[in-house]
C-alpha positions, 0 to 999 in steps of 0.5 A: 500500500503506497504511502508516498507524500503522506503525513507522519500520522498516516505513515504511523497508522499504516505501519501499525496496520501492517503489523496488526495481529487481528482483524479488529486491530487492522480495521482500527488502523484502517480507520486512522489511515482513511482519516489521515489520507488527504482529501484531494484529487490526486489521492482519490484512488488511494482513498477509494482503495482504503474504503474498499479494503475497510468494507471487505474487512468489516464484512469479514468481521461481521461474518465471523461474529455470526459464525461464532454466534451460530457455533455458540447456539450449537454448543448450547444445543448439547444434549443434557444428560440426567447428570451433567458437570462442567469443568471451568478454569483458566487456560493451562490449568489442566482442564483437558487433562482432568477431562481425559482422566475422568472420562473416555474423552481424548481432548487435545492437550498442549502447553500453549494457551487456549487449546480448547476452542469448543466444548469437549464432552466425555462420560464418567463411569462411577460405580456403573453410573454414567455422568456427562462431563463437559470441558468448557473453553478457558474462562479467559478466552473468547470461546468461553461459553457462559450458557453451558456453565449457567445450566449445568448441575455441577461446576468443577472449578479447576485452579492452580492457586488460591487467587483464581478461586475468587476470580472464577467465582465472580463469573458464576453469579448466575450459575445454579449448579453445586460447586467443587474446587479441584486444586491441581497442585502442579509445580510453580517455578519448579516447586510443589506447594505444601498440600497440607497448607492448601487443604487447611486453607480450603477447609477454613473457607468451607469449600467442597474440594479435592487436591489432585496432581494431574501428572499422576495417572489416576484421579482419586475415587474421592473426587468421582464420589464427590461429583456423583454426590453433588447431584443429589441423586440415588442409584437403585438396583432392580431384580426379578424374582429368582434372578441376580440384581441388575448391573446398571442402576436406575438413577433417581432424585433423593427422596424417590419412592418405590412407585418412582422406580416402577414408573421409570421402568415403564409408565403405568407399571406401578399399577401392575405391581403386586408386591415389592421387596427391598434390600439395602440402606432403606430396609430394616432387614433383607427382603423387607416387604414395602409399599409403593410409597416407601422412600428409597436410599442410595444402592437399595435393591428393589424386587417387584412381583406383578399381579 
């Protein structure tokens, strides 16, 4: 782009335009160039070229915004399972590593910033119960999706220092989900922080938390259990007379009854039930005969006998 006989202000804007890293920066400096370009006959062609370039760049930016908006709508369209948790944190906090260790997902893991540009989804299996875990793009990136965070049942806040907890909490004012702090105790300037001090500080603030080292191969079962318990659900196993109990539990809300289990199996099934026997935490003894209004507890075994 010729800059012959142009003012120092124009030349400065042109130099900034040529070294700009983003289209937003380029359009800003193009505006300066148009403003500083002389408005006489000999510069009409140059001014026309600048305005054409400005128009095309503006259209490109608008197209990009619409594309991001459409992809955002797609992200909000992620099918929500019975239990959904999202992982939220700053760039390079270890979100992708945590997702890969908790679930069957294989997200891209890298040392550079903002590796995750779209939500990554995996299923965590906890004692035969599947939980949907979604890794959200970094809270400090342009791809961060607040809508998924606000609707999730549970929010896993991944941090590498205490200060980030408060920063992230400010972003969660509209989020309704239960919160779990996961402190990734990775080396800072070559040093590992004292785990006992971290634990004492988190306890003093009454956080629901777990300390992990994402360089280790396994995630503590305690974290998986905390994630499951955060949903306020119970697992109920069913069995047919004379057969072993089922391997896959039925997931229900806390406070659910025998009737709720029957209806979850098949709508109207509770009307066909003749007798029900329960073995587990809610029963006084094995194979206790109960009614349809009997309130169940986690890991109860229910046996139906039909009319």
